[in-house]
C-alpha positions in Angstrom: 0.0 0.2 -0.1 2.7 2.3 1.2 4.2 1.7 -2.5 1.1 2.4 -4.2 0.8 5.7 -2.3 4.6 6.9 -2.9 3.8 6.2 -6.9 0.7 8.2 -6.8 2.1 10.8 -5.1 5.3 11.1 -7.6 2.7 10.2 -10.6 0.8 13.4 -9.7 3.5 15.9 -9.3 4.9 14.9 -12.8 1.1 15.1 -14.4 0.7 18.7 -12.8 4.1 19.8 -13.7 3.6 18.4 -17.7 0.1 20.0 -17.5 1.6 23.2 -16.6 4.5 22.8 -18.9 1.5 22.3 -21.6 -0.2 25.3 -19.9 2.4 28.0 -20.6 3.1 27.0 -24.0 -0.4 27.2 -25.5 -1.3 29.9 -23.4 2.1 32.0 -24.7 1.0 30.9 -28.0 -2.3 32.0 -28.3 -1.5 35.4 -26.5 1.9 36.3 -28.5 0.9 34.3 -31.6 4.7 32.7 -31.6 3.2 29.3 -32.5 1.3 27.7 -35.4 -2.5 27.4 -34.8 -1.9 23.6 -35.6 0.6 23.2 -33.3 -1.3 25.0 -30.2 -4.1 23.0 -31.1 -2.2 19.8 -30.9 -0.6 20.7 -27.7 -4.1 21.4 -26.3 -5.3 17.8 -27.4 -2.5 16.8 -25.6 -3.4 17.9 -22.4 -6.7 16.4 -22.7 -5.5 13.0 -23.4 -3.0 13.4 -20.5 -5.9 13.6 -18.2 -7.5 10.4 -19.8 -4.0 8.6 -18.8 -3.7 9.8 -15.6 -7.5 8.8 -14.5 -6.3 5.7 -15.9 -3.1 4.5 -14.1 -5.0 6.3 -11.0 -7.9 3.7 -11.6 -4.9 1.0 -12.1 -3.6 1.4 -8.7 -6.5 1.7 -6.5 -9.3 -0.1 -8.7 -12.0 2.6 -7.1 -15.4 3.1 -9.1 -15.1 6.8 -8.9 -12.2 6.4 -11.0 -13.5 4.3 -13.5 -16.5 7.0 -13.8 -14.1 9.7 -14.2 -12.5 7.4 -17.4 -15.5 7.3 -18.9 -16.3 10.9 -18.8 -12.8 11.9 -19.6 -13.5 9.3 -22.6 -16.1 11.5 -24.0 -14.3 14.9 -23.3 -11.5 13.5 -25.7 -14.1 12.7 -28.3 -15.7 15.8 -27.5 -12.4 17.9 -28.4 -11.7 16.0 -31.2 -14.8 16.9 -33.2 -14.5 20.6 -31.7 -10.6 21.0 -32.4 -9.9 19.3 -35.7 -13.5 19.2 -37.4 -16.5 21.2 -38.0 -18.7 18.8 -36.4 -19.7 21.0 -33.5 -23.0 19.4 -33.2 -20.9 15.9 -32.3 -18.9 17.3 -30.0 -21.6 19.3 -28.1 -23.5 15.7 -27.9 -20.5 13.9 -26.6 -19.6 16.7 -24.2 -23.5 16.4 -22.8 -22.9 12.5 -22.4 -19.5 13.6 -20.2 -21.9 15.8 -18.2 -24.3 13.2 -17.6 -21.5 11.0 -16.2 -20.6 14.0 -13.8 -24.0 14.0 -12.8 -24.3 9.9 -12.0 -21.0 10.6 -10.3 -22.3 13.0 -8.0 -25.2 11.1 -7.5 -22.9 8.0 -6.6 -21.1 10.0 -4.0 -24.3 10.8 -2.5 -25.4 7.2 -2.5 -24.1 6.2 0.9 -26.9 8.1 2.0 -29.6 5.7 0.5 -31.2 7.9 -1.8 -31.1 5.6 -4.6 -33.8 7.5 -6.3 -32.0 10.9 -6.7 -30.4 10.0 -9.4 -34.2 9.7 -11.6 -35.1 13.2 -9.9 -32.2 14.8 -11.3 -32.4 13.7 -14.4 -36.0 14.4 -14.9 -35.4 18.2 -13.6 -32.2 18.3 -16.2 -35.0 17.8 -19.1 -37.8 19.5 -17.6 -35.4 23.1 -17.7 -33.8 21.9 -21.0 -37.4 21.3 -22.4 -38.0 25.1 -20.9 -35.0 26.4 -22.2 -36.0 25.3 -25.8 -39.3 26.8 -25.3 -37.7 30.1 -24.5 -35.6 30.1 -27.7 -38.9 29.3 -29.5 -40.6 32.1 -28.1 -37.9 34.6 -29.1 -37.8 33.2 -32.5 -34.3 31.9 -32.5 -35.0 28.3 -33.5 -37.9 29.1 -36.2 -38.5 28.0 -39.3 -35.8 30.4 -40.5 -33.1 28.9 -38.8 -31.5 26.2 -40.8 -32.0 22.7 -39.5 -28.3 22.1 -38.5 -28.3 25.3 -36.3 -31.4 24.3 -34.8 -29.8 20.8 -33.7 -26.7 22.5 -32.6 -28.7 25.0 -30.3 -31.0 22.2 -28.9 -27.8 20.0 -28.0 -26.2 23.2 -26.6 -28.5 24.2 -24.5 -28.7 20.7 -22.9 -25.3 20.5 -22.5 -25.5 24.0 -20.8 -28.3 23.0 -18.6 -26.4 20.0 -17.4 -23.2 21.5 -16.5 -24.7 24.3 -14.9 -26.9 21.6 -12.9 -23.5 19.9 -11.9 -21.9 23.2 -11.0 -25.0 23.3 -8.3 -25.0 19.9 -7.0 -21.1 19.8 -6.9 -20.9 23.1 -4.3 -23.9 21.6 -2.3 -21.5 18.2 -2.1 -18.9 20.1 -0.9 -20.9 21.8 1.7 -22.4 18.4 2.9 -19.3 16.3 2.8 -16.6 18.6 3.1 -13.8 16.9 1.8 -10.7 17.9 -0.2 -11.6 16.0 -3.2 -15.1 17.4 -3.6 -13.9 20.9 -3.2 -11.5 20.5 -5.9 -14.0 18.9 -8.2 -16.6 21.9 -7.4 -13.6 24.4 -8.7 -12.9 22.1 -11.4 -16.6 22.4 -12.5 -16.9 26.0 -12.2 -13.5 26.8 -13.9 -15.5 24.6 -17.0 -18.7 26.7 -16.9 -16.4 29.9 -17.2 -14.7 28.4 -20.1 -18.5 27.4 -21.9 -19.4 31.1 -20.9 -16.4 32.4 -23.0 -17.0 29.9 -25.4 -20.6 31.0 -26.1 -19.2 34.9 -26.2 -16.9 33.6 -28.8 -19.7 32.5 -30.7 -22.3 35.2 -30.4 -20.7 37.5 -33.0 -23.4 38.8 -35.2 -25.8 38.2 -32.5 -24.8 41.3 -30.3 -26.6 44.8 -29.6 -23.9 46.2 -27.7 -21.0 48.7 -29.2 -19.0 46.7 -31.4 -15.6 48.1 -30.0 -16.5 46.9 -26.4 -17.6 43.6 -28.0 -14.4 43.3 -29.9 -12.4 43.5 -26.5 -14.7 41.0 -25.2 -14.3 38.6 -28.0 -10.6 38.8 -28.3 -10.1 38.1 -24.6 -12.6 35.0 -24.6 -10.5 33.6 -27.5 -7.8 33.4 -24.8 -9.8 32.7 -21.6 -11.7 29.4 -23.4 -8.7 27.5 -22.9 -7.4 29.7 -19.8 -9.8 28.2 -17.8 -10.6 24.5 -19.6 -7.5 23.1 -19.1 -7.2 24.0 -15.2 -10.7 22.3 -15.2 -9.7 19.4 -16.9 -6.9 19.0 -14.6 -9.1 19.7 -11.3 -11.4 17.3 -12.1 -9.0 14.4 -13.0 -7.1 15.2 -9.5 -10.4 15.2 -7.9 -10.9 11.6 -8.8 -6.9 10.8 -7.3 -6.9 9.4 -3.9 -3.7 11.2 -3.3 -5.0 14.3 -1.9 -6.6 12.0 1.0 -3.1 10.3 1.2 -1.4 13.8 1.7 -4.2 14.6 4.5 -3.8 11.4 6.3 -0.2 11.5 6.5 -0.2 15.3 7.8 -2.6 14.0 10.4 -1.0 10.7 11.3 2.5 13.0 11.7 0.3 15.1 14.1 -1.2 12.0 16.4 2.3 10.8 16.7 3.7 14.6 17.9 0.5 14.8 20.1 1.6 11.5 22.0 
């Protein structure tokens, strides 16, 4: 067991350092333009694949169901990023992201399962779909998804709205979970989900060109920031989520506690 703990701690430090190096590289490229767009895109995708790899190694070491759930979520995240970074299949990318968010919704339910609330996941899913239907109705009333809109655009809006409803639900649920269990792992996951939705807000702003009614000069500044801010928030979000599935946080806390107990004796 001690060997596993040591391996996990060293692995986590190495993982975080590599992701930090990648983060600095593509952020520098995004801001200064010193790297080719194709190079930056590839580096970004590698950073996501590393999250999958890290979670997989954690699962191999400890065989926890929570790590397996994260692997599934990261798998769909990797599929989503492939579509969004390398293709024009944005609807498929958002659909895959929606599945990832549903898996995170399942994860939050699973972490509450020890309270005996086995029916909670059903009610949460129903609530999610009801809110989504409400959003679609509002979009229809506003004329955004009327007959004049291309079918492909309507489908993208429908999938994207479902995704946003689900991630917002997850952000709220993750902070409720922090309040209920007050663990380091749940806190890191909640921070990850918050950063995730901040990324998505900037994605939305970035794709609002042509729909804005504010001063163009003001929007241009917001637009230019959002172009950089998407991945400024996105990779830290994924790293936090990956770390939330690792027992390394618990290992460090237990180590500190044991040392404190020894001193107390």
